[in-house]
C-alpha positions in Angstrom: 52.6 -62.1 -19.8 54.0 -64.5 -22.6 54.1 -67.5 -20.1 50.4 -66.9 -19.1 48.1 -69.9 -20.2 45.1 -68.9 -22.4 41.8 -69.4 -20.5 38.2 -68.6 -21.3 36.4 -66.8 -18.5 32.6 -66.6 -19.7 31.1 -64.9 -16.6 33.8 -62.3 -16.9 33.4 -62.1 -20.6 37.0 -62.7 -21.2 37.3 -65.0 -24.2 41.1 -65.1 -24.1 42.8 -64.2 -20.7 46.3 -63.5 -22.3 44.9 -61.4 -25.0 42.7 -59.3 -22.5 45.8 -58.9 -20.1 47.7 -57.6 -23.0 44.8 -55.2 -24.1 44.4 -53.9 -20.5 48.2 -53.3 -20.3 48.5 -51.6 -23.6 45.4 -49.5 -23.5 46.4 -48.0 -20.0 46.1 -44.3 -19.9 46.5 -41.5 -17.4 43.1 -39.8 -16.8 44.6 -37.2 -14.6 48.0 -35.5 -15.1 48.6 -35.0 -11.3 48.1 -38.8 -10.8 50.9 -39.4 -13.4 53.1 -36.7 -11.8 52.5 -38.2 -8.3 53.7 -41.8 -9.4 56.7 -40.2 -11.5 57.8 -38.5 -8.4 58.0 -41.8 -6.5 61.0 -42.6 -8.4 62.9 -40.6 -5.7 62.2 -43.3 -3.5 64.6 -46.0 -4.6 64.2 -48.0 -1.5 60.8 -49.2 -2.4 59.8 -52.7 -3.7 56.6 -54.1 -4.9 55.6 -57.8 -4.7 52.4 -58.8 -6.7 50.9 -62.1 -5.5 48.8 -63.6 -8.2 47.9 -66.4 -10.7 47.1 -66.3 -14.4 43.6 -67.8 -13.7 42.0 -65.1 -12.0 39.8 -62.5 -13.7 40.7 -59.8 -11.3 44.4 -60.4 -12.2 43.7 -60.0 -15.8 42.2 -56.4 -15.1 44.1 -55.2 -12.1 47.8 -56.2 -12.6 48.3 -54.3 -15.9 47.3 -51.3 -14.0 49.6 -52.0 -11.1 52.3 -52.7 -13.7 51.9 -49.3 -15.3 51.9 -47.5 -12.0 55.1 -49.2 -10.8 56.6 -48.6 -14.1 56.0 -44.9 -14.1 57.2 -44.9 -10.5 60.4 -46.8 -11.2 59.7 -49.2 -8.4 61.1 -52.7 -8.7 58.3 -55.1 -9.0 58.2 -58.9 -8.7 55.5 -61.3 -9.4 55.0 -64.2 -7.0 52.7 -67.1 -7.9 50.1 -67.4 -5.2 50.3 -71.4 -5.5 54.2 -71.2 -4.9 54.1 -68.9 -2.0 51.1 -69.9 0.2 52.7 -68.7 3.5 53.2 -65.2 2.0 49.7 -65.2 0.7 48.2 -66.2 4.0 49.9 -62.9 5.4 47.6 -60.8 3.2 44.1 -62.4 3.2 41.0 -60.5 2.0 38.0 -61.2 4.1 39.6 -64.5 5.3 40.4 -65.7 1.9 43.2 -65.9 -0.8 41.8 -63.2 -3.1 44.2 -61.9 -5.7 46.0 -60.0 -6.9 47.5 -58.5 -3.8 50.3 -55.9 -4.2 52.6 -55.6 -1.4 54.9 -52.6 -0.9 58.0 -52.8 1.1 61.1 -50.7 2.1 64.7 -51.8 1.5 64.6 -53.6 4.9 61.8 -55.7 3.7 59.3 -54.0 6.1 55.9 -54.2 4.7 54.7 -50.5 4.3 51.2 -51.4 2.9 49.2 -53.6 0.6 46.4 -53.2 -2.0 44.2 -55.6 -3.5 42.5 -57.8 -4.6 40.4 -55.4 -6.5 39.1 -51.8 -6.2 36.9 -51.1 -3.1 33.7 -50.4 -5.2 34.2 -53.9 -6.8 35.1 -55.7 -3.6 31.8 -54.2 -2.1 30.1 -56.3 -4.6 31.8 -59.5 -3.6 31.5 -58.6 0.2 27.6 -58.2 -0.3 27.3 -61.7 -2.0 29.4 -63.3 0.9 27.0 -61.5 3.4 23.9 -62.6 1.5 25.0 -66.1 0.7 27.1 -67.5 3.4 26.2 -71.0 3.0 28.3 -72.5 0.2 26.4 -75.8 0.3 23.0 -73.9 -0.5 21.5 -75.2 -3.9 21.5 -71.6 -5.3 25.0 -70.7 -4.1 26.8 -71.4 -7.5 24.1 -69.7 -9.6 24.3 -66.7 -7.3 28.1 -66.6 -7.3 28.1 -66.8 -11.1 25.6 -63.8 -11.2 28.1 -62.0 -8.9 31.0 -62.8 -11.3 28.9 -61.5 -14.3 28.2 -58.2 -12.5 31.9 -57.8 -11.7 32.6 -58.5 -15.4 30.2 -55.9 -16.5 31.7 -53.4 -14.2 35.3 -54.1 -15.3 34.0 -53.7 -18.9 32.1 -50.5 -18.3 35.1 -48.3 -18.9 38.1 -47.0 -17.2 36.5 -46.5 -13.6 38.2 -49.4 -12.4 41.6 -48.2 -13.4 40.9 -44.7 -11.9 39.8 -46.4 -8.7 43.1 -48.3 -8.5 45.3 -45.3 -9.2 43.4 -43.4 -6.4 43.6 -46.2 -3.9 47.2 -46.9 -4.5 48.1 -43.3 -4.6 46.4 -42.8 -1.2 48.3 -45.8 0.1 51.6 -44.4 -1.1 50.8 -41.0 0.2 50.5 -42.4 3.6 54.0 -44.0 3.8 56.2 -41.6 1.6 55.6 -38.5 3.2 
């Protein structure tokens, strides 16, 4: 966290990215005790490893990586952050709708086999971006940037709306883990 550059992201209502990352990390709390118990029990799977592909300039990273860190900490799962620009070949294995969306959390076993991945944002937030891309496929259209910024503002409002995004990440990652840790 300390190595992050400080940036301002107006559309996402983030005046200081490093400070917001820290706030999101420190304010994390478990809404449901059964989720915390589930992730604590994953400590039995000592062969699991998590790679998080990201950068420090992406708003979704500021919101989602602190949650992923807390889940992996509670699970005792070794976690490594890979900077997207330094690992383009790896990033290209985990594209979201054909693009390099981030963060991407990749879960592996001791043999390096990919068991699953999550990202770049909770499904209900990804639906906002998917809808934008479906409705605005032409990046050269004069209104494209304005509509993209409107979508970014909508995503920012959803992130700021409370802990729903955290609960969604927990639920989605839990479902993913449940599928490969039976």
